Structures are given as structure tokens and as C-alpha cells.
N, C-alpha and C positions, 0 to 999 in steps of 0.2 A: 381264680381273678386274686390278685393282689392288694395285698392290705393297702389302704388307702397312704401310707406311711413308705410307701415305695414309690418312686422315679419312675416316670418310666422313661426310657433314653432310647433315642434317636440319631442316626451318622450323623443330624445333623442341630442335636442337641448336645451334644457329647462330653466338648472341647469346653463347652459353656460351661457345664455340671462341674468337668474334672477341676476348672481352674474358680471354682467357685469358697476354698479358703476350708471346710473340710474334709477330711481320709471321705473318700470313695467309694465305696464296693461295689461292682458291678454284676450281676449275675447274666451271664451270656446261656440263651438257653434257646428251644423250637419248642413250638405246640406234642410238634408225633413225639418225641424223644424223655421216655415212661422214667428213668434219673431225674429227669430234670424236674417233671413237673413231682420226684419225691424231695426233691431239693426245695420244695416253692414255699413253703409250712413255714422252713427253717427261714429262707428265709426272709419271708414277713417278719417271725418274733425278734428276729436280729436289727428291724428296720426299728418296731416297734422299742426292743428295747436300750438299742444306744440313739434313739429319736435327738433331737438338736446337739449329736454331736457325731455322728457319721450319715451321709449323707447315702441312703441302699437305694441301687435302682439296677432296674434287669431290661436286659437289651435280644427281643428277637433276633436272632442269627436270619433266618428266612427273611425276614422284613427289611433288615438293617446291614447289609453285605460288607458294607465297606468299612467299618472300625472291626469286626475282628478281623478281617483280613489281613489290617495293620500288623493285629498282635502275635498275628499266625495263628489266631485258633480255630483248634483242625478237629479238636474233642467237647464234646457240651456234655455235663454242664462245664464251665469256667466262668470262677468266680477271679477279678483283679480287680486289687483292692487299688489305691493312685490315692496319695500325697505330695501339697505342690504342683498338684498336673502329673507326673513322677510315677510311672509304675514302680512298686514297691513289695508288693504280693501276687503273687495266681496260686490259686488250687485250682485243680482238673478234678474230675469225676465231682461223686459225690464226696459228702462231709461232713463230720458230726457234728453240731451244734456250738460244744465244749471247743476244741481244738477251732472254730469260728472265730469264739471268742477271744482265744488267747492272741489272735494271731491280730482281734482286732483291735485289740489292748493295749498291746508291744507301739500301736502307730496314733490313741487317742491320748488327748492333754488332759 
């Protein structure tokens, strides 16, 4: 279960979300993906840690195929970071919280 601070993204609200002004970190995941489930608590913690500074979202790739296809996402979990509507960072696979924080800190004002 995602933290209430995590935005649930869909193919429908994706564009509006990444163009909202704040950096946006999106976790592309699926229910059946073990590494995705292991990464989920870290993503929830980042949503809490960066509340008000970064929009943290999750997109289920099974329910929203267009956006992952657009960004050539072949493996999950994949984390994409957008700033000003542009893709600025990508992490594929399990990542630890410290390395994700270092990545976010480079883009947070």
C-alpha cells in the first residue's frame, strides 16, 4: 500500500504531473514484481522525506502501458526523475535510499 504522500500516476495524468513545477520521481512497478515490492517502502520514505519539494509517484506498468513504452522501460523497477517536464535521471533495478537521495538532492532547489 502506497503512502498517502505518493501520487498514483496513470497514462492520463502523467503529462500534467511532470509539468507541475516540482521535480517528479516516478517508480514504474507491477504487482507481480518482487524487487518492486522491496523498493516500495524506500519510495514511500522518499515521499515523506521530500514532501513539498519533490512529487513522488508510482505507475503500475500493467495498468498503464503507454507511458512505460514511451520511455522504453523494459525492466522494473525503474525510477525516472523529471524536472521541468524533462527526463533528467533514470535508475533501473533496486536502489538503496542513500543513492536515491543523492540523485534527488542534485535536482532539489
